N, C-alpha and C positions, 0 to 999 in steps of 0.2 A: 391836705388840700381839699376841703370840703366845698363843694359848689351846690347851691340850692338850684331848683328847677328853673327859675328865672334866668339865673347866670348860666346854666348849661344851655339853655335855649339861645342865649346871646352868643355864647362860644360857638355853638353849632352854625348859626348864621354868619359868624365872622369867617368860620372856615369855608362855608358854601360860597360867600361873597368874594373871598380872596381867590378861591379856586376859579370861579367865573371870570374875575379880573385877569388872572394869570392865563385862562384860555383865551380870552379876548386879546391879550398881549401876544399870544402865540399866533393867533389868527391874523392879527395886525401885521406881524412880522412876515407871515406867509403872503398876504396881499401886498405888502410892500415890495417884496422880492419879485413877485409877478409883475407888478407895475414897473419896477426897475428894469426888469429884463425886457419888457415890451417897448421901453423908450428907445427912441433913435437919438444918436449923438452926432453932431455935425462939427467938424473942425477945418479950418482953413490954413493952409501952409503956403508960403510964397517967399521969394527972395531969400534972405539969409536964414530964415526960419526952416527953409526946406533944403537949401543946397550946401549948408555948412554944418556938419554934424556937432560941432562944439556949441552951436546955438539951440539945438534941439532940446526941448524940455524933457527931462527924465521922469516926469510925472505923467499920469494918464496915459493916453495912447498918442504915439508920436510917429511922424513919418520923416525920413531923411533920404535925400536923393543926391548921391555923389558919383560923378562919372569915374569910371575905371581909368587908369593911367594910359593903358595901351590903347592907342587911336590910330586911325588910318584915313586916308583921303580918297576922293573920286572926283573926276571930272563931270560936271553936270553942263553940258552944251546944249541947251534946249533950242537955240536959234541957229544951230550949226555955224558958229562963229569961228571955229577952228581953235578952241581953247585947248592949250597943250599942258597947262599945269592944273593940279588939283584945286578946285575952288570950293569944295564942301568937305567938311571933316565929319567923320563917324564918331559918335559917342555912345558908350554902353553905360546905361544907367541902371543901378539897383534901388528900387524903391522899398527901402526897409521899413516895414510897418511894426513898430515895437509896442508890446503891452507891458507897461510899467505898473500895473494894478495888481491887485490880489484877486480879481475876478477874471473869469474866461471871457475872451472876445468871441461871441457866438458867430458873427458874420461881419463882413465889412466890404466896402467898395470904395473906389475913389474916381474922381473926375479930374482930368488934367487938362487945362485950357492953355493952348500955347500962345505965347506973346509975339512970336515971329514965325515965318515959314520954315517948316521942317518936313523931312520925309522919312517916314516910318518904315523901317527895314525889317525889324523883327521884334518879337515879344514872346515871353515864355510864362508858363504855368496857368495863367488864366485866360479868360475870354475878353475881347474887346468890343465895345459898342461904339463904332465910329460915327462922329457927326461932322460933316463937311458942309460949308456954305459955298454954294457954287451958283453964280449968276443970280443971286437974290433968293435961291432956293436952298433948302437943307436936304442933303443926303444922309441917310442913316442906314447902317447895316451892322450886323454883329458877326464877328469872326470868332468861332470857339476856339481856335488855336492857330496863331499866325505861322506856325511851322508848317502847317498844311494849307496855306493860303494860295488860292488860285483866282487871280483877278477876274477871269471870265464868269466866275460864279457870284460875283457881287456887283452892285450898281455904284461902284465908288471910283473916284479920279485916282489914277495911279500914273507913275512914270517907269520906264524901263531903262536902266543904266547898267551898261556892262553885263547884261544878261540877268540883272537882279531886278525884281519888280518891288517897287515901294509905294506906299500910300501917301498921297499928297495931303499935308496938313498946313493950312495957311494960318496966319495969325487970327486968332479967335475961334478957330476950330478946336475941337476937343474930342477926347474918348473917355468912356467910362469903363474902368477896369473891374471885372468880376472875378474874384479868386477861384482857383480850380479846386474841385472836390474829388478829382480822380485818385485812385490808389497810388499813382506815381507822384503826384504833387499835391498832397493834401495841405491846403493853407487855412483851413477853418476846421475847428476853433483854433484860436491862439491862446495857448495856456498862459497863466500868470507869469509874468517876467521872461516871456518868450517873445519871438517875433517871426516874420517870414519876409521873403525878399523877392517879390515879383520884378521882373526886369524887362527892359526894352533896348533896342539899338535904333538910333535915328541919325540922320545927316542934317547938318546945320551949316549954313554959309560960313566960310571962314571969316572971322572977325565978329561973329554974332554968337549969342549963346541963349539958353532958354531959362536963364536964372530969374527972369521976371514973369515966369509962367505961374500959374495958380493952380494949386492942388486942394481939392476939397474932399475930405475923408468923412465917409458916413459909415457908422458902425453901431452895434448894439452889444450889450453884455449878457452873459449867462452867470448870474450870481447863485451860488448854492444857498440853500436855507441856512445851512450851518455856518456861512460866512457873514450872516446879518448879525450885527450886534444885538439888535432887539430880540432875536431868537435866543441868544445866550443869556440875556437878561431875563427872559421868561423861564428859561431852563433853571436858572439860579434861584429864581422865585419859586419854582415848582419844587426844587430840592429842599428849600428852606420850609416850604409848606408841608412836605412830607415829613421832614424832621420834626416840625412843631406838632404835626398831627400824631406821629409816633410818641413824642414826649407827652403830649397831652393825654393820649389813650394809656401810656404807662402810668402816668400820675393819677389818672382817673381810676384805673384798676387797683392801684395802691390805695387811693381814697376809698373806693368802694369796699375793699378788704377791711380797711380801718373802720369804715362806718358799720360794716356788718358786725365786726368784733365789738365796736362800741355799743351797738345796739344790743348784742347778747349780753355784754357786760352790764348795761342798764337794766335789762329784763332780769338778770341774775340778782342785781342789787334791789331792784323793785320787789321781786319775789321774796328776797330775804328779808327786806324790811317789813313787807306785808305779813309774813309769816311771824316775825317778832311781834309785830303790832297785834296779830291775832291772839297771841298768848296774853297780851295786856287786856285787850277788850274782853277776853274770856273770863277775866277775873270778876266782871260785872255783867251779868246777862242784860240789865237794863241799858247799858251803854255799848253793847256789841255792834260794831261797824262804825261807831262814833269817829275813830280816828281817820278811816278811809273817807268818810263823807266830809269831814272838815278839810281834809287834803283836797277833795274835788272842788268844794265851794272856794277854797283859797285859790286854786288854780283858776277858777273862773273869774274870780276878782282880778287876778293878775293879768289875765288875758285881756279883760276890759281895760286895764291900765296900760296896755301896749307891750307886755312881756310876750316873748315867744322863744321857741326852740330850746336850747339847753338851759337857759335861764328859768324858763317856764317849768322844766322837769325838776330843777333844783328846788324851786319854791314848792312844788308838790311833795317832795320827799321831806323837806324840813318840816311842812305842816303834818305830813303823815306821822312824824316822830314826836310831835309836840306833847303827847301824853305818856311818853315812854317812861317817865319817872313813877308812874303809878304801879310799876311792876314791884316797887319796894314798899307800897302801902299795904298794911295788913288787910286781908279780905273782910274781917269783922267790922272794919272802920269804913272801907270802900262800899260794902253792901248794907251797911246800917240803915234801917227803914226810918228810924226816929231821928230827933234832932241830935246833932254832934255836940259834944262838949268843946270847950275852948281848946283844950288840949288836943282832942281829935281833929278839930278844924285846922290847928296849926300842923298836925301831921298831914292831913289832906293838902294843905298849902305847900308842903315840903316837896310835893311831887315835882314842882318846877325846878328847884335846885337839884334834886335827885336825877332829874332828866338831863340837866346841864352836865352833871358830873359823869353820867353814863355815856354822853355823846362827846366828851372832851377829846377822846382818842380818835373820833370819826373825822379825820382830817381830809379825806377825799371830797366831802361835801362842805362847802364854804359856809361858815356861819350856822352850821346845823344847831348849835347849842342855843341860839338866840330865840328860836321859836319854842323850845322846851321851857327855857328860863323865864321869858318875858311875855308870854301870851296872855297872862293875867294882869299885866300893867294896865292902868286906865289912862285915858287921854287927859283927865283932870288931875292926874297924879295921886289918886287914892287907892291905886292898886298894889300889887305885891309881886315879887318880893323886894323890889328896890325903891318903889314909890316914883318911878320915872314919869314925866309929864310931856305931853305934846309930842313934838318931833324928837324929843330925847330917846323916845321908844323906837327901836328899829322899825323900818316899814314892814318887813315880813311878820314881826310879832303883832303890829297893828291890823294886818290883814287876817291873821289867824285869830285874833281876838273877836272880830266880828263873826267870822265863819263858825267859830267854836261856840259863841253865845247863841247864834242862830239855830245851830244844831241841838243845843241843850234845850231851847225853847220849842223846838219842833219834834222832840222826842219824849217818849214816856219815862219817867223817872221812878225810882222806888218810893219817893215821897210826893209824887204828883203826876197827873196826866199832862201830856203835851198841850201846848196852848193853841188857840185858834190863830188863823192867818191874820185876822184883823188885830188881835192882841200882839202878835209878833211884830207887825209893821208898825204899830203904835209904840211898842218898847224900843225898837230901833231908832224910830223918829225922835222919841224923847230923850234917848241917850246919845244922840249926836253932839259931840263936844264935851260930853261927860265921860261915859265909859269908852265911847267910840271915836276913832278919827272921823270927822264930819264927811270927808270926801269918800272914804271907804265906805261908810255907812249908806251914803247916797247910792254908790254903786250896788251894794247889796239890795237896797229896796228897788232899784231899777231892774236888777236880775229877777227878783220875785215877782214884781208888777208884770213884767214881759213874759212870765211863765218859763223862763229859762231854768229856774230852779223849781223843780216839781215839789209841791208840798205833800208830805205823807198824809 
């Protein structure tokens, strides 16, 4: 897995961006839980929804109020009429507040508005905020615990029956129940799937009931961060991010190791080839360094044509080996200062096929033999050894042909001095379409004119 600098930068920003997004997701979950916990919820229960448990919803937070079966009566003779039979009945109600959710109910309170006249005798666990409407005015007082109620301590309307003091609640009067937080009766918070049952005792006229009274429940939740689905989504994303990062770093480390090994191998190959080429160039002092210069010029041409990376390296090595067949040419012919005979010229020409034979076992470098065998082919078909024409000649061989000819013209030889820049430019220009591929020749002219190739 090789990633270039641009791709590595892109991967880096992808990781940073996804981490930021996951952080935002986690923060959003935190904010959402805070807002959820701050929200107040209001539900209204009355009639069958309040007084018949089979009608109570098993979802959310619900209240059911069912009187206990054991009841008793009392005589309420307000006008001293001599009533002898019980005319009011006592009811004991447990107002069961049930939390059917997966969240904790942080706090609650409820308001119970009566539909008929009742007398409140007792209540337990919490405090009652009593609201009475008397003579067009409202009386309000809070009783922390009805078990310790003393009428003289409060400005409320009460009645005394059989030694018992009761609070008068007419139709439309209401009380607000605040749950207890004492050690003996902790009603808050209400855990998930749990409930609490504040209760009261009141007297209602026989024949009447409070089943049309209205209870309004006000409450809030305390949701833990770990209960929010968005939190777990962000955690899953974070785990995936960490795993992806670990995988990427592992792969990058392996790639780095491979790249370093590959670079060492390339350097070893390069040094081995250059050493081998050094032996060849040393056979002729006048052409010493020729192979390396041709390789550099060919590489520059290839780069101008858009090649890069491994392919550019391959082109360099193929060009570097283009004259390897000269190792089999006798020194007396290779270094001969005078004119070669036809036989000697054929031997010189054979360095192309000799080079191809030498390189045929060099399978790790693709098409390496093409450069050695075909770099003396001409675009017009008059070259050797096969007389290929135009684009029948492999592109790498056409590149080397131009670079090789330029270096020959730009170097001192045993039979002549190097040519002038003007002469070289003119020769390349004249031979476009003849000896040279016109496009490649034009690239070489451009490199020379722009000073990218420094003339000796």
